[in-house]
C-alpha positions as CSV (number, residue, x, y, z in Angstrom):
1,M,150.7,60.0,194.9
2,N,153.5,61.3,192.6
3,Y,152.8,64.5,190.8
4,P,154.8,65.5,187.6
5,N,157.3,68.2,188.1
6,P,156.2,71.2,186.0
7,D,159.8,72.4,185.5
8,I,160.8,69.0,184.1
9,A,157.7,68.8,181.9
10,A,158.4,72.3,180.4
11,A,162.0,71.3,179.6
12,Q,160.9,68.2,177.6
13,P,160.7,68.8,173.8
14,V,157.2,68.8,172.1
15,S,156.8,66.2,169.4
16,D,156.2,67.4,165.8
17,N,153.3,65.0,165.4
18,V,151.2,66.8,168.0
19,V,148.1,68.3,166.2
20,P,147.1,71.7,167.6
21,Y,143.6,72.2,168.8
22,P,141.6,73.7,167.4
23,P,143.0,73.0,163.9
24,R,144.6,76.0,162.2
25,Y,144.3,75.1,158.5
26,R,147.1,77.4,157.4
27,W,147.3,76.0,153.9
28,L,143.6,76.6,153.3
29,K,143.9,80.2,154.6
30,R,146.8,80.8,152.3
31,T,144.9,79.3,149.4
32,I,141.9,81.5,150.1
33,W,144.0,84.7,150.5
34,A,145.9,83.9,147.2
35,F,142.6,83.3,145.5
36,L,141.1,86.5,146.8
37,F,144.3,88.4,145.7
38,L,144.0,87.0,142.2
39,I,140.3,87.9,142.0
40,T,141.0,91.4,143.2
41,L,144.0,91.7,140.8
42,S,141.8,90.4,137.9
43,L,139.0,92.8,138.7
44,L,141.4,95.8,138.9
45,L,143.1,94.7,135.7
46,R,139.6,94.3,134.1
47,L,138.6,97.8,135.2
48,G,141.8,99.3,134.1
49,I,141.7,97.7,130.6
50,G,138.0,98.4,130.4
51,W,138.6,102.1,131.1
52,W,141.4,102.3,128.5
53,T,139.5,100.5,125.7
54,R,136.3,102.5,126.4
55,S,138.3,105.8,126.3
56,Q,140.0,104.8,123.1
57,L,136.7,103.8,121.4
58,Q,135.1,107.0,122.5
59,A,138.0,109.0,121.1
60,E,137.6,107.2,117.8
61,L,133.9,107.9,117.7
62,E,134.4,111.6,118.6
63,R,137.0,111.9,115.8
64,I,134.5,110.6,113.2
65,Q,131.8,113.0,114.5
66,A,134.2,115.9,114.5
67,A,134.8,115.2,110.8
68,G,131.1,115.7,110.2
69,E,130.5,112.1,109.1
70,P,127.2,110.2,110.0
71,L,127.8,107.6,112.7
72,F,124.5,106.6,114.4
73,P,121.3,105.3,112.9
74,E,119.4,108.6,113.2
75,D,122.2,110.3,111.3
76,F,121.2,108.5,108.1
77,N,117.5,109.5,108.2
78,P,117.0,112.1,105.5
79,P,114.7,115.1,105.9
80,P,111.2,114.7,104.5
81,I,110.5,115.5,100.9
82,P,107.0,116.5,99.6
83,D,105.4,113.6,97.8
84,D,105.0,115.6,94.6
85,Q,108.8,116.1,94.5
86,N,109.8,112.6,95.5
87,A,110.9,110.5,92.5
88,A,111.3,107.4,94.7
89,L,107.6,107.2,95.4
90,L,106.8,107.0,91.7
91,Y,109.6,104.5,91.1
92,K,108.3,102.3,93.9
93,K,104.7,102.5,92.7
94,I,105.7,101.6,89.1
95,A,107.9,98.7,90.2
96,A,105.2,97.3,92.4
97,E,102.5,97.6,89.7
98,I,104.5,96.6,86.6
99,D,102.9,93.6,84.9
100,I,105.5,91.1,83.6
101,T,105.0,87.3,83.4
102,D,107.7,84.9,84.5
103,D,108.5,84.0,80.8
104,E,108.8,87.7,79.9
105,S,111.0,88.4,82.9
106,D,113.4,85.6,81.9
107,L,113.4,86.9,78.4
108,L,114.2,90.5,79.5
109,Q,117.3,89.5,81.4
110,L,119.9,90.7,78.8
111,K,123.0,89.0,80.0
112,N,125.5,90.6,77.6
113,K,126.0,93.5,75.3
114,T,124.3,92.0,72.3
115,G,122.0,89.5,74.0
116,Y,119.0,91.0,72.3
117,Q,120.5,90.1,68.9
118,Q,119.8,86.5,69.8
119,Y,116.0,87.2,70.0
120,T,113.8,85.5,67.5
121,A,110.7,87.1,65.9
122,V,108.6,85.3,68.5
123,D,110.8,86.7,71.3
124,W,110.4,90.3,70.0
125,A,106.6,89.8,69.7
126,M,106.5,88.8,73.4
127,V,108.7,91.9,74.2
128,D,106.3,94.2,72.3
129,I,103.3,92.8,74.1
130,A,105.0,93.3,77.5
131,I,106.0,96.9,76.6
132,E,102.5,97.7,75.3
133,R,100.9,96.3,78.4
134,N,103.1,98.5,80.6
135,R,102.9,101.6,78.4
136,S,101.4,103.8,81.2
137,H,104.1,102.6,83.6
138,I,106.9,103.6,81.2
139,Q,105.4,107.0,80.8
140,C,105.2,107.4,84.5
141,F,108.9,106.3,84.6
142,H,109.7,109.3,82.3
143,E,107.8,111.6,84.6
144,A,109.7,110.4,87.7
145,A,113.0,111.1,85.9
146,A,112.2,114.8,85.9
147,L,112.2,114.9,89.7
148,T,115.6,115.5,91.3
149,Q,114.9,114.4,94.8
150,A,114.4,110.8,96.1
151,D,113.5,109.5,99.5
152,W,113.0,105.7,99.5
153,G,111.6,105.6,102.9
154,D,114.6,104.1,104.7
155,R,114.5,105.0,108.4
156,F,117.0,103.6,110.8
157,R,116.8,103.0,114.5
158,S,118.4,100.5,116.9
159,P,118.7,97.6,116.5
160,V,119.3,98.3,112.8
161,F,120.1,94.8,111.8
162,D,116.6,93.7,113.0
163,E,114.4,96.8,112.3
164,Y,115.8,97.7,108.9
165,F,116.1,94.4,107.1
166,D,112.6,93.3,108.2
167,S,111.2,96.3,106.3
168,A,113.7,96.9,103.5
169,Y,112.3,97.7,100.1
170,P,112.4,94.7,97.7
171,F,115.4,95.4,95.3
172,S,114.2,92.7,92.9
173,D,111.4,95.0,91.8
174,Q,113.9,97.7,90.9
175,R,115.9,95.4,88.7
176,K,112.7,94.1,87.0
177,L,111.7,97.7,86.2
178,A,115.1,98.5,84.8
179,R,115.1,95.5,82.6
180,I,111.9,96.3,80.8
181,V,112.9,100.0,80.3
182,V,116.3,99.0,78.9
183,T,114.6,96.6,76.5
184,H,112.2,99.3,75.6
185,M,115.2,101.6,74.7
186,V,116.7,98.9,72.5
187,R,113.3,98.3,70.8
188,L,112.9,102.0,70.1
189,H,116.3,102.0,68.3
190,Q,115.3,99.0,66.3
191,Q,112.1,100.8,65.2
192,H,114.2,103.9,64.2
193,Q,112.8,106.0,67.1
194,D,116.3,107.1,68.0
195,A,115.3,110.5,69.6
196,E,113.0,108.7,72.1
197,A,115.6,106.0,72.7
198,V,118.1,108.6,73.8
199,Q,115.5,110.1,76.1
200,V,114.8,106.8,77.6
201,F,118.5,106.4,78.3
202,A,118.6,109.8,80.0
203,D,115.6,108.5,82.2
204,L,117.6,105.4,83.1
205,L,120.5,107.5,84.2
206,A,118.1,109.5,86.4
207,Y,116.7,106.2,87.8
208,S,120.2,105.0,88.8
209,R,121.0,108.4,90.2
210,A,118.0,108.1,92.5
211,G,119.1,104.6,93.5
212,Y,122.5,105.9,94.6
213,L,120.7,108.1,97.2
214,R,119.8,105.0,99.2
215,P,122.4,104.9,102.1
216,T,122.9,101.2,102.0
217,L,125.5,99.0,100.3
218,V,122.9,96.8,98.7
219,G,121.2,99.9,97.3
220,D,124.4,101.2,95.9
221,L,125.2,97.9,94.3
222,V,121.7,97.7,92.7
223,A,122.0,101.3,91.4
224,A,125.4,100.5,89.9
225,A,124.1,97.3,88.3
226,I,121.2,99.2,86.7
227,E,123.5,101.9,85.4
228,L,126.0,99.4,84.0
229,L,123.2,97.5,82.2
230,S,121.9,100.7,80.7
231,I,125.3,101.9,79.5
232,D,126.2,98.5,78.2
233,Q,123.1,98.5,75.9
234,F,123.4,102.2,75.0
235,H,126.8,101.5,73.5
236,N,125.1,99.7,70.6
237,L,123.0,102.7,69.8
238,I,125.5,105.6,69.5
239,W,127.2,104.5,66.3
240,S,124.1,103.3,64.5
241,C,121.7,106.1,65.4
242,K,121.1,109.0,63.1
243,I,122.5,112.4,64.0
244,A,120.4,115.4,63.1
245,D,121.7,117.8,60.5
246,H,123.6,115.1,58.7
247,V,120.7,113.0,57.5
248,N,118.2,114.3,54.9
249,N,114.5,113.6,54.6
250,L,114.1,111.8,57.8
251,P,111.4,112.5,60.4
252,E,112.6,114.3,63.5
253,A,111.8,111.3,65.7
254,E,114.3,109.2,63.8
255,Q,117.2,111.6,64.4
256,V,119.1,112.5,67.5
257,S,119.9,116.1,68.0
258,R,123.4,117.2,68.9
259,S,122.1,119.0,71.9
260,S,120.6,115.6,73.2
261,I,124.0,114.0,72.8
262,R,125.7,116.8,74.6
263,Q,123.1,116.7,77.4
264,I,123.9,113.0,77.9
265,I,127.6,113.8,78.1
266,V,126.8,116.4,80.8
267,Q,124.8,113.9,82.7
268,L,127.6,111.3,82.5
269,R,130.3,113.7,83.5
270,N,128.4,114.6,86.7
271,E,129.7,111.9,89.0
272,E,128.8,113.5,92.4
273,H,126.0,111.1,93.2
274,L,128.3,108.1,92.5
275,Q,130.8,109.4,95.1
276,Q,128.0,110.2,97.6
277,G,126.6,106.7,97.0
278,I,129.7,104.7,97.7
279,S,130.7,106.9,100.7
280,G,127.2,106.8,102.2
281,A,126.9,103.0,101.7
282,L,130.3,102.3,103.4
283,Q,129.4,104.8,106.2
284,C,126.1,103.0,106.7
285,E,128.0,99.6,106.9
286,R,130.2,101.2,109.7
287,M,127.0,102.3,111.4
288,F,125.6,98.7,111.2
289,Q,128.7,97.4,112.9
290,I,128.8,100.0,115.7
291,D,125.1,99.6,116.4
292,T,125.2,95.8,116.5
293,I,128.2,95.6,118.9
294,T,126.9,98.5,121.0
295,Y,123.6,96.6,121.5
296,L,125.6,93.6,122.7
297,L,127.7,95.6,125.1
298,R,124.5,97.1,126.7
299,G,123.2,93.6,127.3
300,R,120.1,94.4,125.2
301,L,121.0,91.6,122.8
302,S,121.9,88.0,123.6
303,L,125.5,87.3,122.6
304,L,125.0,83.5,122.2
305,S,121.8,84.0,120.1
306,Q,123.8,85.8,117.4
307,F,125.9,82.7,116.9
308,D,123.1,80.3,117.5
309,W,125.0,78.8,120.5
310,G,122.5,76.7,122.5
311,N,119.7,77.8,120.1
312,T,119.0,80.8,122.3
313,A,116.1,82.8,120.7
314,A,115.8,85.6,123.2
315,Q,116.8,89.0,122.1
316,T,117.6,90.4,125.5
317,S,120.7,89.0,127.2
318,P,119.7,86.6,130.0
319,W,121.0,87.0,133.5
320,W,123.4,84.1,133.3
321,E,125.0,85.7,130.2
322,Q,125.8,89.0,131.9
323,P,128.9,88.0,133.8
324,Y,131.0,86.8,130.9
325,T,129.7,89.5,128.7
326,W,131.0,92.0,131.2
327,M,134.4,90.2,131.3
328,L,134.6,90.2,127.5
329,R,133.5,93.8,127.2
330,P,137.1,95.2,126.8
331,I,137.9,92.7,124.1
332,M,134.7,93.6,122.3
333,E,135.3,97.4,122.7
334,N,138.8,97.1,121.4
335,D,137.7,95.0,118.5
336,L,135.0,97.6,117.7
337,R,137.6,100.4,117.8
338,Q,139.9,98.6,115.5
339,M,137.0,97.7,113.1
340,T,135.8,101.3,113.1
341,Q,139.3,102.6,112.2
342,Q,139.6,100.1,109.4
343,M,136.1,100.9,108.1
344,S,137.2,104.5,108.0
345,Q,140.1,103.5,105.8
346,V,137.7,101.5,103.5
347,I,135.6,104.7,103.2
348,A,138.7,106.7,102.3
349,A,139.5,104.0,99.7
350,G,136.2,104.7,98.0
351,S,137.1,108.4,97.5
352,Q,140.5,107.7,95.7
353,S,141.0,108.7,92.1
354,T,141.6,105.2,90.8
355,W,140.9,101.6,91.7
356,P,144.7,100.7,92.2
357,Q,144.9,103.5,94.8
358,A,141.8,102.2,96.5
359,A,143.1,98.5,96.4
360,A,146.3,99.6,98.0
361,I,144.3,100.6,101.1
362,I,141.8,97.7,101.1
363,T,144.0,94.8,100.3
364,P,146.1,94.9,103.6
365,I,142.9,95.0,105.7
366,E,141.5,92.0,104.0
367,Q,144.8,90.1,104.3
368,Y,144.9,91.0,108.0
369,Y,141.5,89.4,108.6
370,A,142.2,86.4,106.3
371,H,145.2,85.7,108.5
372,F,143.2,85.8,111.7
373,R,140.4,83.6,110.4
374,N,142.9,80.8,110.2
375,N,144.6,81.6,113.4
376,P,143.9,80.2,116.9
377,I,143.9,83.8,118.4
378,R,141.1,84.9,116.0
379,Y,138.7,85.0,119.0
380,I,140.2,88.4,120.1
381,H,138.8,89.6,116.7
382,L,135.7,87.5,116.8
383,F,133.2,90.3,115.9
384,S,135.3,92.1,113.3
385,S,136.1,88.8,111.6
386,I,132.3,88.3,111.2
387,L,131.1,91.9,110.6
388,M,134.0,93.0,108.4
389,P,133.2,91.3,105.1
390,S,135.2,91.8,102.0
391,F,134.4,95.3,100.6
392,S,136.9,95.1,97.7
393,R,134.3,93.9,95.2
394,A,131.8,96.6,96.2
395,V,134.5,99.3,95.9
396,Q,135.8,97.9,92.6
397,M,132.3,98.0,91.2
398,H,132.2,101.7,92.0
399,Y,135.3,102.2,89.9
400,D,133.9,99.9,87.2
401,A,130.8,102.2,87.0
402,L,133.1,105.3,86.7
403,A,135.1,103.6,83.9
404,Q,131.9,102.7,82.0
405,R,130.5,106.2,82.3
406,R,133.8,107.9,81.2
407,E,134.3,105.5,78.3
408,L,130.8,106.2,77.1
409,V,131.5,110.0,77.4
410,I,134.5,109.4,75.1
411,A,132.5,107.3,72.7
412,L,129.8,110.0,72.4
413,A,132.5,112.6,71.8
414,L,134.1,110.4,69.2
415,R,130.8,110.0,67.4
416,L,130.2,113.7,67.2
417,Y,133.8,114.2,66.0
418,Y,133.3,111.5,63.4
419,E,130.2,113.2,62.1
420,D,132.1,116.4,61.6
421,H,135.3,115.0,60.1
422,Q,134.3,111.6,58.7
423,R,137.3,110.1,60.6
424,L,138.4,109.6,64.2
425,P,141.0,111.9,65.8
426,D,144.6,110.8,65.8
427,E,144.7,111.3,69.5
428,L,142.0,111.8,72.1
429,D,143.4,115.2,73.0
430,E,141.8,116.5,69.8
431,L,138.4,116.1,71.4
432,V,139.3,119.0,73.8
433,P,137.8,121.6,74.0
434,S,135.2,121.4,71.1
435,Y,133.7,118.1,72.2
436,L,134.8,117.7,75.8
437,P,136.0,120.3,78.3
438,K,138.8,117.9,79.3
439,L,139.6,114.2,79.0
440,P,138.4,112.1,81.9
441,I,140.8,110.3,84.2
442,N,141.1,106.5,83.7
443,P,139.9,105.1,87.0
444,M,141.8,101.9,86.4
445,S,145.2,103.5,85.8
446,Q,148.0,103.5,88.3
447,T,148.8,107.2,88.0
448,A,145.3,108.8,87.6
449,A,146.2,109.7,84.0
450,P,143.7,110.9,81.4
451,Y,142.4,108.3,78.9
452,T,144.3,107.5,75.8
453,Y,143.3,105.2,72.9
454,D,145.3,102.4,74.6
455,D,143.0,102.5,77.6
456,L,139.8,102.1,75.7
457,P,138.2,98.6,75.2
458,F,138.6,97.2,71.7
459,D,134.9,97.1,71.0
460,L,134.2,100.7,72.0
461,I,134.4,101.5,68.3
462,P,132.5,99.3,65.8
463,P,134.7,97.4,63.3
464,E,133.5,99.3,60.2
465,I,134.9,102.6,61.6
466,P,138.6,103.0,60.5
467,R,140.8,103.2,63.6
468,P,143.7,105.7,63.8
469,A,147.2,104.4,64.0
470,S,147.4,105.4,67.6
471,F,144.6,103.0,68.5
472,R,146.7,100.0,69.5
473,A,144.2,98.1,71.6
474,T,144.7,94.4,71.5
475,S,142.3,92.7,69.0
476,A,139.4,90.9,70.6
477,P,136.3,89.2,69.3
478,S,133.8,91.8,68.4
479,T,130.6,92.1,70.4
480,W,129.0,94.4,67.9
481,P,125.9,93.2,66.0
482,D,126.6,91.6,62.7
483,K,125.5,94.3,60.2
484,S,125.6,91.8,57.4
485,A,122.7,89.9,58.9
486,A,119.3,91.5,59.1
487,P,117.7,91.4,62.6
488,A,114.8,89.1,63.1
489,A,111.6,90.5,61.9
490,A,109.1,91.4,64.5
491,P,105.7,93.1,64.4
492,E,105.9,96.8,65.2
493,T,103.2,97.7,67.7
494,G,104.2,101.3,68.3
495,G,107.2,103.1,69.8
């Protein structure tokens, strides 16, 4: 038998087609190692970015707290107020108990400065019935105005978006109460009860001041709307009411004392609560944003349920949602940090001297988000694009309220000046210091300059009052009542 020579066999070349045994699977091993490397690199990158975004967010929150600004839900909970000193309790009680039919409610919605001039005798009869039916409530409204503190019962805790809005006080009741009181003021003036009409206006200012103490944006807007409605209607009274000491043989109730006018001017010039209102409202919006995203980051709230993806109704994040929530956490934290910084800028805009200065801060922020809403990379700002609504209208309404108050201050001072001199001053500077300590700043001007005649609306002064040569306001259709036409007769059922 012939045996192979081992030396010869070793010298022969091995074919490349020979498959090793057992199989080595080198390509699979390399793929697995590459995959594990990428996973490890991704995790390290995720941990590094997560640490950076978390530290940046924490630094921003600490900066806000160091400035003494409220940041978390409990920071917005006011200290308790004794019930007998709490005006809000009375206002809420009156608003809940006020008795107005649907037809009366529709009638009381004065939509413009002279809307009540369109009322017929039948309309005024309906108004008088509603006022008489709620006489005790109107008296209670006057008593509430004497209280300087107000706690509306707003208490915040996480999750704010769920807990607060389920128990929020109905703002529609506030507006309904304001409408009947404003109409009562107008009716008093028509019945020549000017002294009481001015007192009712002072009560309305106190009502709106209490509304500004609510630390929510909706509360601030409702308070501003009530104040604008009251001021708008009061403009019609100041030139036709009778000023005491210049009218003979009139009952005291039909005359307005100069001290009452000056007290109204003092009330209007005190704007501290307006600034507290807009600042607190915007700070509360920032708190809503932080609290909502923080809840998502902690896994205590389902991410998909907030966008109704898959119609998930659970509040707590399910187990299968946790991994991608963890992976998205740095994006969410960075988005929250940027949104918090921009909200701080919006809050600063609300404290500027004029609306153009505030708009210069807010407009770039809104343009930034408008760009991302139409951009494929908007998902890196997914939450801020949803939770950062347009605040320009709310902030502008704040400056509108300032303008209305200051223009009414000037109108009241002009009325007193006219009573003394039977003419208007050539320039508004002549009102200082006898009628005003200083001229108010025009909140709509570019340079924060004091008011001049050119800044005043054309209908601030009724057409029968001769205007000085310096009053160069553009002519506009008058919104003042037509003095040539007698108002519709209505039965007088008391003040």
